[in-house]
N, CA, C and O of each residue as an XYZ file, in Angstrom:
560
protein
N     -35.684      2.468      6.163
C     -34.423      3.154      6.027
C     -34.628      4.589      5.450
O     -35.341      4.747      4.459
N     -34.052      5.560      6.020
C     -34.388      6.978      5.540
C     -33.328      7.286      4.405
O     -32.380      6.538      4.166
N     -33.569      8.385      3.778
C     -32.724      8.824      2.661
C     -31.275      9.052      3.024
O     -30.386      8.827      2.203
N     -31.023      9.497      4.250
C     -29.663      9.788      4.739
C     -28.875      8.489      4.736
O     -27.773      8.468      4.187
N     -29.345      7.467      5.285
C     -28.604      6.193      5.399
C     -28.394      5.600      4.023
O     -27.340      5.025      3.749
N     -29.363      5.727      3.172
C     -29.138      5.178      1.810
C     -28.044      5.905      1.074
O     -27.203      5.304      0.405
N     -28.077      7.272      1.220
C     -27.019      8.083      0.577
C     -25.648      7.819      1.252
O     -24.627      7.695      0.576
N     -25.652      7.744      2.481
C     -24.394      7.428      3.268
C     -23.884      6.153      2.800
O     -22.679      6.066      2.564
N     -24.664      5.126      2.632
C     -24.248      3.805      2.288
C     -23.709      3.852      0.862
O     -22.657      3.271      0.597
N     -24.372      4.504     -0.040
C     -23.988      4.643     -1.496
C     -22.622      5.337     -1.544
O     -21.747      4.901     -2.291
N     -22.417      6.421     -0.752
C     -21.220      7.153     -0.745
C     -20.118      6.211     -0.273
O     -19.059      6.193     -0.901
N     -20.300      5.394      0.836
C     -19.348      4.537      1.328
C     -18.893      3.465      0.321
O     -17.707      3.173      0.167
N     -19.913      2.894     -0.359
C     -19.644      1.955     -1.425
C     -18.803      2.568     -2.555
O     -17.869      1.947     -3.062
N     -19.139      3.732     -2.911
C     -18.468      4.466     -4.065
C     -17.032      4.781     -3.609
O     -16.115      4.692     -4.425
N     -16.797      5.160     -2.282
C     -15.487      5.510     -1.767
C     -14.709      4.177     -1.752
O     -13.554      4.217     -2.176
N     -15.178      3.066     -1.337
C     -14.557      1.787     -1.356
C     -14.118      1.462     -2.730
O     -12.984      1.043     -2.966
N     -15.027      1.658     -3.645
C     -14.757      1.279     -5.118
C     -13.574      2.110     -5.667
O     -12.709      1.600     -6.378
N     -13.575      3.442     -5.299
C     -12.464      4.271     -5.745
C     -11.142      3.887     -5.171
O     -10.108      3.871     -5.839
N     -11.222      3.557     -3.820
C     -10.012      3.054     -3.170
C      -9.553      1.733     -3.698
O      -8.342      1.548     -3.815
N     -10.348      0.857     -4.007
C     -10.006     -0.530     -4.579
C      -9.435     -0.262     -5.979
O      -8.402     -0.833     -6.328
N     -10.048      0.551     -6.753
C      -9.459      0.798     -8.069
C      -8.060      1.444     -8.049
O      -7.189      1.095     -8.846
N      -7.868      2.413     -7.098
C      -6.539      3.039     -6.894
C      -5.588      2.136     -6.453
O      -4.452      2.240     -6.914
N      -5.869      1.155     -5.543
C      -5.015      0.118     -5.115
C      -4.651     -0.821     -6.212
O      -3.495     -1.235     -6.301
N      -5.602     -1.185     -7.071
C      -5.339     -2.052     -8.177
C      -4.371     -1.369     -9.155
O      -3.437     -2.009     -9.637
N      -4.584     -0.069     -9.455
C      -3.637      0.685    -10.229
C      -2.268      0.659     -9.620
O      -1.265      0.455    -10.303
N      -2.236      0.871     -8.311
C      -0.905      0.896     -7.593
C      -0.211     -0.434     -7.770
O       0.980     -0.447     -8.081
N      -0.918     -1.603     -7.581
C      -0.276     -2.892     -7.746
C       0.319     -3.069     -9.125
O       1.448     -3.527     -9.304
N      -0.542     -2.660    -10.147
C      -0.164     -2.870    -11.557
C       1.034     -1.953    -11.864
O       1.924     -2.364    -12.608
N       1.085     -0.770    -11.336
C       2.272      0.145    -11.588
C       3.489     -0.495    -11.008
O       4.509     -0.539    -11.696
N       3.473     -1.002     -9.784
C       4.681     -1.547     -9.234
C       5.023     -2.878     -9.907
O       6.196     -3.246     -9.969
N       4.090     -3.555    -10.377
C       4.447     -4.776    -11.165
C       5.133     -4.408    -12.484
O       6.050     -5.076    -12.961
N       4.641     -3.331    -13.026
C       5.345     -2.892    -14.253
C       6.757     -2.366    -13.963
O       7.704     -2.637    -14.702
N       6.864     -1.639    -12.912
C       8.202     -1.139    -12.480
C       9.178     -2.349    -12.174
O      10.345     -2.366    -12.564
N       8.627     -3.287    -11.489
C       9.460     -4.494    -11.183
C       9.941     -5.218    -12.414
O      11.084     -5.672    -12.448
N       9.099     -5.341    -13.436
C       9.426     -6.036    -14.721
C      10.442     -5.144    -15.444
O      11.379     -5.682    -16.034
N      10.314     -3.829    -15.431
C      11.286     -2.943    -16.114
C      12.641     -3.042    -15.421
O      13.703     -2.998    -16.042
N      12.542     -3.181    -14.081
C      13.829     -3.186    -13.298
C      14.649     -4.519    -13.651
O      15.879     -4.523    -13.616
N      13.948     -5.569    -13.969
C      14.623     -6.818    -14.382
C      15.380     -6.676    -15.635
O      16.451     -7.261    -15.797
N      14.838     -5.892    -16.551
C      15.457     -5.685    -17.815
C      16.581     -4.593    -17.918
O      17.348     -4.521    -18.878
N      16.604     -3.786    -16.883
C      17.480     -2.631    -16.804
C      18.683     -2.838    -15.887
O      18.543     -3.282    -14.747
N      19.823     -2.522    -16.385
C      21.020     -2.450    -15.418
C      21.226     -1.040    -15.013
O      21.191     -0.134    -15.846
N      21.430     -0.841    -13.800
C      21.619      0.478    -13.224
C      20.343      1.090    -12.842
O      19.380      0.392    -12.524
N      20.303      2.429    -12.863
C      19.069      3.133    -12.393
C      18.032      3.323    -13.420
O      18.343      3.504    -14.597
N      16.813      3.288    -13.019
C      15.645      3.630    -13.938
C      14.802      4.653    -13.426
O      14.448      4.641    -12.247
N      14.438      5.581    -14.266
C      13.539      6.693    -13.856
C      12.235      6.515    -14.569
O      12.228      6.276    -15.777
N      11.095      6.626    -13.850
C       9.776      6.473    -14.428
C       8.950      7.757    -14.161
O       8.929      8.265    -13.040
N       8.293      8.253    -15.176
C       7.364      9.417    -15.024
C       6.022      8.999    -14.999
O       5.523      8.499    -16.007
N       5.329      9.159    -13.875
C       3.907      8.754    -13.652
C       3.104      9.875    -14.371
O       3.165     11.029    -13.947
N       2.383      9.561    -15.412
C       1.676     10.625    -16.217
C       0.236     10.376    -16.367
O      -0.142      9.261    -16.728
N      -0.592     11.311    -16.124
C      -1.964     11.236    -16.291
C      -2.738     10.580    -15.228
O      -3.895     10.258    -15.496
N      -2.257     10.334    -14.048
C      -2.978      9.625    -12.947
C      -3.702     10.725    -12.159
O      -3.159     11.805    -11.926
N      -4.909     10.427    -11.765
C      -5.634     11.264    -10.893
C      -5.032     11.160     -9.441
O      -4.327     10.196     -9.141
N      -5.309     12.126     -8.578
C      -4.781     12.066     -7.229
C      -5.016     10.804     -6.478
O      -4.118     10.315     -5.793
N      -6.204     10.254     -6.584
C      -6.514      8.991     -5.862
C      -5.691      7.833     -6.370
O      -5.382      6.903     -5.625
N      -5.335      7.888     -7.646
C      -4.567      6.830     -8.223
C      -3.109      6.942     -7.672
O      -2.467      5.938     -7.363
N      -2.626      8.190     -7.567
C      -1.255      8.419     -7.028
C      -1.274      7.915     -5.546
O      -0.347      7.239     -5.100
N      -2.241      8.230     -4.887
C      -2.408      7.705     -3.528
C      -2.361      6.168     -3.415
O      -1.742      5.639     -2.491
N      -2.997      5.463     -4.331
C      -3.063      4.061     -4.451
C      -1.614      3.540     -4.732
O      -1.154      2.563     -4.141
N      -0.929      4.251     -5.667
C       0.497      3.839     -5.912
C       1.306      4.022     -4.727
O       2.174      3.176     -4.508
N       1.156      5.021     -3.901
C       1.905      5.249     -2.680
C       1.531      4.142     -1.718
O       2.430      3.518     -1.154
N       0.272      3.866     -1.502
C      -0.113      2.816     -0.567
C       0.420      1.472     -0.824
O       0.773      0.726      0.090
N       0.483      1.139     -2.173
C       0.870     -0.169     -2.622
C       2.288     -0.372     -2.822
O       2.686     -1.456     -3.250
N       3.129      0.619     -2.538
C       4.544      0.451     -2.750
C       5.052     -0.840     -1.971
O       4.914     -0.917     -0.750
N       5.614     -1.796     -2.680
C       6.064     -2.942     -2.086
C       7.163     -2.732     -1.007
O       8.076     -1.928     -1.191
N       7.055     -3.447      0.079
C       8.041     -3.287      1.178
C       9.458     -3.640      0.720
O      10.437     -3.029      1.148
N       9.544     -4.654     -0.172
C      10.903     -5.143     -0.554
C      11.535     -4.108     -1.560
O      12.716     -4.236     -1.883
N      10.790     -3.122     -2.039
C      11.343     -2.119     -2.901
C      11.615     -0.850     -2.199
O      12.173      0.070     -2.798
N      11.240     -0.741     -0.916
C      11.430      0.505     -0.150
C      12.846      0.973     -0.125
O      13.102      2.172     -0.227
N      13.815      0.027      0.013
C      15.187      0.409     -0.014
C      15.777      0.781     -1.333
O      16.736      1.549     -1.399
N      15.230      0.261     -2.359
C      15.698      0.461     -3.713
C      14.958      1.476     -4.540
O      15.459      1.856     -5.598
N      13.861      1.917     -4.150
C      12.936      2.853     -4.955
C      12.678      4.122     -4.176
O      12.686      4.136     -2.945
N      12.440      5.219     -4.943
C      11.889      6.417     -4.475
C      10.646      6.767     -5.231
O      10.615      6.730     -6.461
N       9.634      7.102     -4.503
C       8.375      7.586     -5.078
C       8.371      9.051     -4.792
O       8.204      9.404     -3.624
N       8.542      9.968     -5.756
C       8.610     11.447     -5.510
C       7.450     11.997     -6.216
O       7.472     12.116     -7.441
N       6.382     12.358     -5.472
C       5.242     13.089     -5.833
C       5.364     14.478     -5.479
O       5.575     14.803     -4.311
N       5.239     15.375     -6.464
C       5.378     16.835     -6.223
C       4.153     17.291     -5.245
O       3.003     16.904     -5.455
N       4.460     18.046     -4.287
C       3.529     18.554     -3.294
C       2.464     19.417     -3.988
O       1.344     19.560     -3.497
N       2.837     19.983     -5.134
C       1.918     20.989     -5.734
C       0.871     20.361     -6.672
O       0.054     21.050     -7.283
N       0.932     19.099     -6.749
C       0.006     18.351     -7.683
C      -1.512     18.563     -7.183
O      -2.401     18.940     -7.947
N      -1.708     18.286     -5.857
C      -3.101     18.360     -5.340
C      -2.973     18.451     -3.811
O      -2.447     17.558     -3.148
N      -3.481     19.577     -3.290
C      -3.383     19.771     -1.822
C      -4.014     18.637     -1.009
O      -3.432     18.186     -0.023
N      -5.146     18.196     -1.400
C      -5.851     17.101     -0.701
C      -5.078     15.861     -0.725
O      -5.064     15.125      0.261
N      -4.425     15.583     -1.810
C      -3.621     14.368     -1.963
C      -2.400     14.370     -1.056
O      -2.101     13.395     -0.365
N      -1.696     15.521     -1.085
C      -0.436     15.633     -0.350
C      -0.742     15.471      1.151
O       0.153     15.032      1.873
N      -1.909     15.785      1.662
C      -2.107     15.710      3.031
C      -2.320     14.368      3.476
O      -2.205     14.115      4.675
N      -2.633     13.435      2.610
C      -2.948     12.008      2.932
C      -1.782     11.057      2.584
O      -1.922      9.846      2.759
N      -0.654     11.564      2.103
C       0.395     10.691      1.709
C       1.565     10.802      2.780
O       1.775     11.830      3.425
N       2.296      9.642      2.896
C       3.501      9.633      3.762
C       4.466     10.649      3.303
O       4.686     10.776      2.098
N       5.081     11.412      4.222
C       6.108     12.404      3.906
C       7.223     12.047      3.037
O       7.763     12.865      2.291
N       7.589     10.737      3.141
C       8.749     10.272      2.337
C       8.384     10.151      0.832
O       9.279     10.094     -0.011
N       7.082     10.112      0.499
C       6.668     10.115     -0.908
C       6.385     11.488     -1.489
O       5.976     11.592     -2.645
N       6.579     12.475     -0.762
C       6.324     13.865     -1.228
C       7.599     14.567     -1.394
O       8.575     14.304     -0.692
N       7.601     15.536     -2.398
C       8.928     16.319     -2.688
C       8.547     17.679     -3.070
O       7.470     17.903     -3.623
N       9.431     18.630     -2.781
C       9.358     19.940     -3.335
C      10.383     20.081     -4.492
O      10.349     21.014     -5.294
N      11.307     19.065     -4.515
C      12.379     19.115     -5.504
C      11.815     19.004     -6.976
O      10.844     18.312     -7.279
N      12.542     19.767     -7.836
C      12.169     19.554     -9.312
C      12.537     18.146     -9.747
O      13.460     17.511     -9.237
N      11.789     17.719    -10.681
C      12.077     16.279    -11.191
C      13.506     16.096    -11.668
O      14.039     14.990    -11.568
N      14.126     17.104    -12.166
C      15.427     16.950    -12.809
C      16.485     16.747    -11.634
O      17.628     16.373    -11.898
N      16.111     16.981    -10.457
C      16.986     16.579     -9.322
C      17.342     15.079     -9.350
O      18.435     14.685     -8.946
N      16.433     14.284     -9.816
C      16.590     12.846     -9.760
C      17.341     12.310    -10.925
O      17.644     11.117    -10.949
N      17.676     13.152    -11.936
C      18.471     12.677    -13.090
C      19.725     12.109    -12.784
O      20.086     11.043    -13.282
N      20.505     12.853    -11.883
C      21.840     12.361    -11.492
C      21.905     11.844    -10.120
O      22.995     11.644     -9.585
N      20.793     11.619     -9.526
C      20.693     11.214     -8.095
C      21.195      9.758     -7.965
O      20.967      8.909     -8.827
N      21.858      9.535     -6.892
C      22.210      8.099     -6.539
C      21.431      7.573     -5.378
O      21.791      6.553     -4.790
N      20.309      8.293     -5.019
C      19.570      7.927     -3.894
C      18.890      6.612     -4.036
O      18.617      5.994     -3.008
N      18.586      6.117     -5.203
C      17.904      4.827     -5.349
C      18.176      4.346     -6.791
O      18.614      5.083     -7.674
N      17.851      2.938     -6.960
C      17.959      2.386     -8.256
C      16.690      2.648     -9.119
O      16.763      2.752    -10.343
N      15.598      2.743     -8.471
C      14.375      2.940     -9.211
C      13.693      4.257     -8.645
O      13.515      4.446     -7.442
N      13.362      5.068     -9.560
C      12.721      6.425     -9.202
C      11.374      6.585     -9.976
O      11.324      6.460    -11.199
N      10.394      6.840     -9.283
C       9.116      7.114     -9.827
C       8.793      8.674     -9.521
O       8.794      9.068     -8.355
N       8.544      9.459    -10.488
C       8.308     10.823    -10.285
C       6.889     11.248    -10.817
O       6.529     10.933    -11.951
N       6.158     11.916    -10.029
C       4.830     12.432    -10.510
C       4.885     13.958    -10.294
O       5.126     14.490     -9.211
N       4.638     14.586    -11.433
C       4.554     16.141    -11.429
C       3.260     16.653    -11.939
O       2.446     15.880    -12.443
N       3.045     17.869    -11.834
C       1.770     18.514    -12.363
C       1.751     18.320    -13.778
O       2.759     18.067    -14.439
N       0.473     18.455    -14.287
C       0.217     18.322    -15.768
C       0.997     19.334    -16.532
O       1.416     19.050    -17.654
N       1.220     20.510    -15.988
C       1.898     21.657    -16.695
C       3.386     21.252    -16.838
O       4.022     21.643    -17.817
N       3.911     20.541    -15.963
C       5.371     20.138    -16.002
C       5.673     18.903    -16.801
O       6.810     18.626    -17.184
N       4.653     18.202    -17.026
C       4.868     16.799    -17.530
C       5.779     16.651    -18.738
O       6.744     15.887    -18.713
N       5.459     17.403    -19.815
C       6.220     17.266    -20.985
C       7.620     17.778    -21.014
O       8.469     17.223    -21.710
N       7.893     18.846    -20.262
C       9.211     19.304    -20.102
C      10.051     18.408    -19.186
O      11.260     18.276    -19.372
N       9.390     17.792    -18.188
C      10.122     16.866    -17.331
C      10.597     15.615    -18.158
O      11.730     15.149    -18.042
N       9.627     15.105    -19.011
C      10.007     13.970    -19.777
C      11.250     14.217    -20.601
O      12.159     13.387    -20.637
N      11.289     15.357    -21.262
C      12.430     15.745    -22.080
C      13.679     15.901    -21.275
O      14.751     15.473    -21.701
N      13.561     16.527    -20.077
C      14.753     16.946    -19.326
C      15.336     15.710    -18.478
O      16.455     15.791    -17.971
N      14.575     14.620    -18.350
C      15.016     13.501    -17.612
C      15.483     12.361    -18.486
O      15.787     11.280    -17.983
N      15.542     12.568    -19.708
C      15.989     11.426    -20.587
C      17.179     10.619    -20.018
O      18.089     11.213    -19.439
N      17.189      9.360    -20.161
C      16.113      8.520    -20.551
C      15.122      8.277    -19.409
O      15.502      8.101    -18.252
N      13.882      8.273    -19.766
C      12.822      8.191    -18.748
C      11.774      7.289    -19.429
O      11.498      7.373    -20.625
N      11.205      6.407    -18.553
C      10.108      5.530    -18.982
C       8.794      6.171    -18.536
O       8.642      6.474    -17.352
N       7.872      6.380    -19.413
C       6.620      6.999    -19.071
C       5.632      5.838    -18.686
O       5.501      4.848    -19.406
N       4.962      6.012    -17.538
C       3.979      5.102    -17.125
C       2.664      5.914    -17.094
O       2.523      6.905    -16.378
N       1.702      5.422    -17.928
C       0.480      6.073    -18.055
C      -0.636      4.984    -18.233
O      -0.341      3.792    -18.147
N      -1.901      5.393    -18.478
C      -2.931      4.424    -18.702
C      -2.689      3.479    -19.784
O      -3.078      2.317    -19.669
N      -2.019      3.921    -20.928
C      -1.712      3.055    -22.012
C      -0.744      1.923    -21.540
O      -0.937      0.746    -21.844
N       0.296      2.342    -20.788
C       1.221      1.336    -20.258
C       0.543      0.280    -19.513
O       0.837     -0.906    -19.657
N      -0.449      0.738    -18.642
C      -1.065     -0.304    -17.810
C      -1.985     -1.159    -18.610
O      -2.089     -2.350    -18.319
N      -2.660     -0.641    -19.597
C      -3.562     -1.473    -20.528
C      -2.755     -2.421    -21.257
O      -3.259     -3.505    -21.549
N      -1.467     -2.132    -21.618
C      -0.716     -3.064    -22.420
C      -0.233     -4.219    -21.542
O       0.128     -5.263    -22.085
N      -0.208     -4.098    -20.319
C       0.152     -5.200    -19.339
C      -1.005     -6.206    -19.366
O      -0.738     -7.398    -19.214
N      -2.225     -5.825    -19.543
C      -3.351     -6.828    -19.340
C      -3.538     -7.621    -20.543
O      -4.406     -8.492    -20.579
């Protein structure tokens, strides 16, 4: 076996591992959202905070089909150019996060914004539930 095939194989394994981790994060986020929705009457808004682009992609890929009519996943296009090219158009937005504060488009709204916007968005969307690594760790 030459060095190229070994390197290619290692890259493939690493890529699969990253995808698997991202999809696991996606499943856990949606499970958390589902649990929160059971406790909430009316609309709920969740701010996805501190997730890497591949994790946001996993959240997008793992959106449950039964929530598609009830939920919006709004990932700002300016978060990461590589990420936005790989996501379905319905999960991407140019709209500011505050657009969803009074929106009646869905009962469950997940918003992902750039790091620079995160703190101001959390304050302007009140009440908003923050979903981050700590939230996910508390579930386990």
